[in-house]
C-alpha positions in Angstrom: -1.3 18.2 -12.7 -1.6 14.6 -11.4 -2.8 14.1 -7.9 -2.8 10.8 -6.0 -6.3 9.8 -5.1 -5.5 9.1 -1.4 -3.6 12.2 -0.4 -5.2 15.5 -1.6 -5.8 18.0 1.2 -9.5 18.3 1.0 -9.9 14.5 1.4 -7.4 14.5 4.3 -9.6 17.1 6.1 -12.7 15.0 5.4 -11.0 12.0 6.9 -10.1 13.9 10.0 -13.7 14.9 10.4 -14.8 11.3 10.1 -12.2 10.1 12.6 -14.6 10.3 15.6 -17.3 8.2 14.1 -17.8 4.7 15.5 -17.8 2.2 12.6 -19.9 -0.9 13.4 -19.6 -3.4 10.7 -21.8 -6.4 9.9 -21.9 -9.8 11.5 -19.3 -11.3 9.1 -16.6 -9.4 11.0 -14.3 -10.3 13.8 -14.1 -7.8 16.6 -11.3 -6.4 18.9 -13.0 -3.8 21.0 -15.8 -2.3 18.9 -17.7 0.7 20.4 -21.5 0.2 20.3 -22.4 3.9 20.3 -21.9 4.6 16.6 -23.1 8.1 15.6 -24.4 6.7 12.3 -25.9 3.5 11.0 -23.5 2.1 8.6 -24.0 -0.4 5.9 -21.0 -2.8 5.9 -19.5 -5.5 3.7 -21.6 -8.6 3.9 -20.3 -12.2 3.8 -18.5 -13.2 0.6 -20.6 -14.9 -2.1 -19.7 -17.8 -4.3 -16.8 -17.5 -6.7 -17.6 -15.2 -9.7 -16.5 -15.7 -13.3 -13.1 -14.0 -12.6 -12.2 -16.3 -9.7 -13.0 -13.8 -7.0 -15.3 -14.0 -4.0 -17.0 -10.7 -3.3 -19.8 -9.4 -1.1 -23.2 -8.8 -2.5 -23.4 -5.6 -4.6 -19.8 -5.9 -5.8 -18.7 -6.8 -9.3 -15.3 -7.5 -10.9 -13.5 -7.4 -14.2 -10.0 -8.3 -15.4 -8.2 -5.2 -16.8 -4.8 -6.7 -17.6 -3.1 -10.1 -17.8 0.7 -10.5 -17.8 2.2 -11.1 -21.2 -0.9 -9.8 -23.0 -2.0 -6.4 -24.5 -4.4 -4.7 -22.0 -5.6 -2.6 -25.0 -5.0 -3.3 -28.7 -4.2 0.3 -29.5 -1.0 0.0 -27.4 2.0 -2.3 -28.0 2.7 -2.6 -24.2 2.5 -6.1 -22.9 1.4 -6.1 -19.3 4.3 -7.0 -17.1 4.8 -10.2 -15.1 4.7 -10.3 -11.3 2.5 -7.2 -10.8 3.0 -6.0 -7.2 2.5 -2.6 -5.4 0.4 0.0 -7.1 -1.4 3.4 -6.8 -4.0 5.4 -8.6 -3.5 9.0 -9.8 -6.2 11.4 -10.9 -6.1 13.1 -14.3 -8.2 15.8 -16.0 -10.0 13.1 -18.0 -9.9 10.1 -15.6 -7.2 8.3 -13.7 -4.0 6.2 -14.1 -3.2 3.0 -12.2 0.5 2.3 -11.8 1.8 -1.2 -11.0 5.3 -2.4 -10.1 6.9 -5.5 -11.7 8.6 -7.6 -9.0 11.2 -9.2 -11.4 14.9 -9.9 -10.8 18.0 -9.0 -12.8 16.9 -5.6 -14.2 13.7 -7.1 -15.6 11.5 -5.1 -13.3 9.9 -1.6 -13.6 6.5 0.0 -13.5 3.6 -0.2 -15.9 0.6 2.0 -16.4 -3.1 1.6 -17.2 -5.0 4.8 -18.1 -8.7 5.1 -17.8 -11.2 7.8 -18.9 -13.8 9.3 -16.7 -16.2 6.5 -17.5 -13.8 3.8 -16.5 -12.8 2.7 -20.0 -9.3 1.6 -20.4 -7.7 3.9 -23.0 -4.0 3.3 -22.9 -1.2 1.1 -21.4 2.5 1.8 -21.3 5.7 1.6 -19.3 6.9 4.4 -16.9 10.1 2.6 -15.6 12.3 -0.2 -16.9 15.6 -1.8 -16.2 15.3 -2.0 -12.4 15.0 -5.1 -10.1 12.3 -6.5 -7.9 10.1 -3.4 -7.8 7.9 -4.5 -4.9 5.8 -1.7 -3.3 6.3 2.0 -3.1 4.0 5.0 -2.4 2.1 7.8 -4.0 3.4 11.3 -3.3 1.2 14.3 -2.7 2.5 16.2 -5.7 1.5 13.4 -8.1 4.4 11.0 -8.5 5.0 7.4 -7.6 8.0 6.2 -5.6 8.9 2.6 -6.7 11.0 0.6 -4.4 13.6 -2.1 -5.2 13.4 -5.0 -2.8 17.0 -6.2 -3.2 20.0 -5.7 -1.0 21.2 -2.1 -1.5 18.1 -1.4 -3.5 17.1 2.1 -4.5 13.9 4.2 -4.8 12.8 5.7 -8.1 10.5 8.6 -8.6 8.1 7.8 -11.5 5.6 10.0 -13.4 2.2 8.6 -14.2 2.2 10.0 -17.7 5.5 8.4 -18.5 8.2 11.1 -18.2 11.7 9.9 -17.4 12.0 8.5 -13.9 14.6 9.8 -11.3 16.8 7.8 -9.0 16.6 9.0 -5.3 19.9 8.0 -3.6 19.2 10.2 -0.5 16.3 7.8 0.5 18.9 5.1 1.2 20.2 1.9 -0.3 18.6 -1.1 1.4 15.9 -3.7 0.8 13.2 -1.2 0.2 9.5 -2.2 0.5 7.1 0.7 0.7 6.8 4.4 1.2 4.3 6.9 2.5 4.3 10.7 2.8 3.2 13.0 5.6 2.7 16.4 3.9 1.7 18.1 7.1 5.1 17.7 8.7 7.1 17.2 5.6 8.3 13.6 6.2 8.6 10.5 4.1 8.4 7.1 5.8 10.0 3.9 4.5 9.8 0.2 5.4 12.6 -2.4 5.0 11.9 -6.0 4.1 14.5 -7.8 6.3 13.9 -10.0 9.3 15.7 -7.3 11.3 14.6 -4.4 9.1 13.9 -0.9 10.3 11.4 1.9 9.9 12.9 5.0 8.4 12.0 8.7 8.1 13.3 11.0 5.5 13.2 14.8 5.7 14.0 16.7 2.5 16.7 19.4 2.8 14.6 22.0 0.8 11.2 21.8 -0.8 9.1 18.8 0.3 8.7 17.9 -3.4 12.5 17.7 -3.9 13.7 14.3 -2.6 17.2 14.6 -4.0 18.8 15.5 -0.7 17.9 15.4 3.0 18.2 13.5 6.3 17.5 9.8 6.6 16.7 8.6 10.2 15.8 5.3 11.8 13.1 4.7 14.4 14.0 3.9 18.0 11.4 2.7 20.5 12.5 4.2 23.8 11.4 1.4 26.1 10.1 -2.1 25.3 8.3 -3.1 22.1 5.8 -0.2 22.0 5.5 3.3 23.3 7.2 6.6 22.6 9.7 6.8 19.8 12.6 8.9 18.7 14.5 9.2 15.4 18.2 8.6 15.0 20.2 10.0 12.1 21.7 7.6 9.6 25.3 8.8 8.8 25.7 7.0 5.5 22.5 6.6 3.4 24.5 5.0 0.6 25.4 2.1 3.0 28.9 2.0 1.4 30.5 0.5 4.5 27.6 -0.5 6.9 24.0 -1.5 6.1 21.7 1.3 7.2 19.9 -0.9 9.8 23.2 -1.6 11.6 24.5 2.0 11.6 22.8 2.8 15.0 22.8 0.6 18.0 19.6 2.4 19.1 17.5 1.3 16.1 14.4 -0.9 16.6 14.1 -4.0 14.4 10.9 -5.0 12.8 10.4 -8.5 11.4 9.9 -8.1 7.6 8.6 -4.6 6.8 5.8 -4.6 4.2 3.1 -2.0 3.2 2.8 1.4 4.8 0.2 4.2 4.5 -0.9 7.4 6.1 -4.4 7.7 7.6 -5.8 10.3 10.0 -2.5 11.6 11.2 -1.2 8.0 11.8 1.3 5.9 9.9 0.3 2.2 9.6 2.8 -0.4 8.5 2.8 -4.2 8.3 5.4 -6.7 9.3 5.1 -10.2 7.7 7.4 -12.0 10.1 5.0 -11.7 13.0 1.7 -10.9 11.1 1.3 -7.5 12.7 0.1 -4.1 11.6 1.6 -1.2 13.6 0.3 2.3 14.2 2.5 5.3 14.8 0.6 8.3 16.0 2.4 11.3 14.5 1.3 14.1 16.9 2.3 12.0 20.0 5.1 10.0 18.4 3.7 6.8 20.1 3.8 3.4 18.6 1.3 0.6 19.2 0.3 -2.7 17.7 -2.9 -2.2 15.7 -3.4 -5.8 14.6 -1.8 -9.0 15.7 -2.9 -12.4 14.4 -1.9 -14.0 17.7 -5.1 -12.4 19.1 -7.3 -14.5 16.8 -8.0 -18.2 16.5 -8.2 -18.8 13.7 -6.8 -15.6 12.4 -8.9 -13.8 9.7 -5.8 -12.0 8.4 -2.4 -13.5 7.9 0.4 -13.0 5.4 0.1 -9.2 5.8 1.6 -7.4 2.8 0.4 -4.3 0.8 -1.9 -1.9 2.6 -3.9 1.1 1.5 -6.3 3.5 3.3 -10.0 3.5 2.5 -10.6 7.2 1.7 -14.2 7.2 2.9 -14.2 5.2 6.1 -10.9 5.8 7.7 -10.2 2.1 7.7 -7.2 0.4 6.0 -7.2 -2.5 3.6 -4.5 -5.2 3.9 -3.7 -7.6 1.1 -2.5 -11.1 1.9 0.7 -12.8 0.6 -0.3 -16.3 1.6 -3.1 -16.7 4.1 -6.3 -17.2 2.3 -5.4 -14.7 -0.5 -7.8 -12.1 0.8 -8.2 -8.4 1.1 -9.1 -7.6 4.6 -10.4 -4.3 6.1 -9.2 -3.2 9.5 -11.4 -0.5 11.0 -10.5 2.2 13.4 -12.6 0.6 16.1 -11.0 -2.8 15.8 -13.1 -4.7 13.3 -11.6 -7.2 10.9 -13.6 -7.8 7.8 -12.9 -9.8 4.6 -13.6 -7.6 1.5 -12.5 -10.0 -1.3 -10.8 -13.3 -1.9 -8.8 -14.7 -4.8 -9.8 -18.3 -5.4 -7.8 -21.3 -6.8 -4.5 -19.4 -7.2 -2.7 -20.9 -4.2 0.8 -20.0 -5.4 0.0 -16.4 -5.8 -0.2 -13.3 -3.6 -2.6 -10.3 -3.6 -0.9 -7.0 -4.2 -1.2 -3.4 -5.5 -4.5 -2.5 -3.8 -5.5 1.1 -4.6 -8.8 3.0 -5.0 -9.9 5.1 -8.0 -10.6 8.8 -7.3 -14.3 8.1 -6.6 -13.5 5.4 -4.0 -15.9 2.9 -5.7 -13.3 1.0 -7.7 -10.5 -1.0 -6.2 -7.6 -2.2 -8.2 -5.3 -5.1 -7.3 -3.4 -8.0 -8.8 -3.0 -11.7 -8.2 0.7 -11.7 -8.8 1.1 -15.2 -10.2 -2.4 -16.2 -11.0 -3.2 -19.8 -11.9 0.0 -20.7 -13.8 2.5 -17.9 -12.8 0.7 -15.3 -15.0 -0.3 -12.2 -13.2 -3.9 -11.0 -13.3 -4.9 -7.4 -12.5 -8.5 -6.8 -11.3 -10.9 -4.0 -10.9 -13.7 -4.5 -8.3 -16.5 -2.0 -8.2 -18.9 -1.6 -5.3 -20.1 0.3 -2.3 -16.7 0.6 -0.5 -17.8 3.9 0.9 -20.1 3.5 3.9 -23.7 4.7 3.6 -25.9 6.1 6.3 
């Protein structure tokens, strides 16, 4: 059975136990309210070093390799050419290693999802397609039962459930038809959360009608902030998930608009999601159903993080990583105590974006892509290092 590396129950419990630790990172970080009474001494990411041979800047102790390049064979034993425009991605554990899935953000039914399979020693052993014939597969989300939801970022786009090992993918019309961006799952309460990449897009919640693993039918709802920009929220039913007459975001006058929904993830009983139009990361506390702004680039001059896009949780620290589409083409860590730290930077690829950030099962390897590389050709990287804090 495949299990996404960021959602298994034992790790979720471990993250909860870590939630009370104060994380004080090194002097290279910006700070928005760090507590000084950390219960452990934590070794943090240091400043970025000079550019390495793969056009990355990384902290000391981190190394990189290129695992795939668009239009080339990642491994000679496979005939699969790595797709153009690699975007959102996730890692899935296997009995003998792990699989990295990556979306292809291409128009006109040229998109889909590709896979890189690694053995337990990190050797690349296979590459293949798990979805083809779809359009602008942007981000998505790993499900607790071991599948990948790939989202089409087109008007009236759909969500497809993909299998890491390559079984036939399934269309999920109950999750709505809109400009989908990303998805995350809350297995405790049985909800799926979805972002919408529109200037007046919404945050959605889906509740399956039966088993949590069966997303073929259920109730789609849209978030409403009860008063003002932040605070307590409620969920309003969407009457027509197919959007056959009215786009989903306009079906309720009570829905709250978010400016360009991007990445989304679950961490410590909270849903974090990014909005590119205002360069914010939001935090929805699930037990209290309260929304707040977790990061806002308006609070920094200059801003360490801008062009917010894909996000993923750090399974060891409780932080989240945010990839930049624009900005300085960085991966930035946002800690639970308000620290902002640059983890990696792509160099000399100004027309690109960083996407598909995902950890391997050990939490020591981070996968991501430079979507358009130097000349429009995507580059998929693996960075190895001490992402897990050390006492």
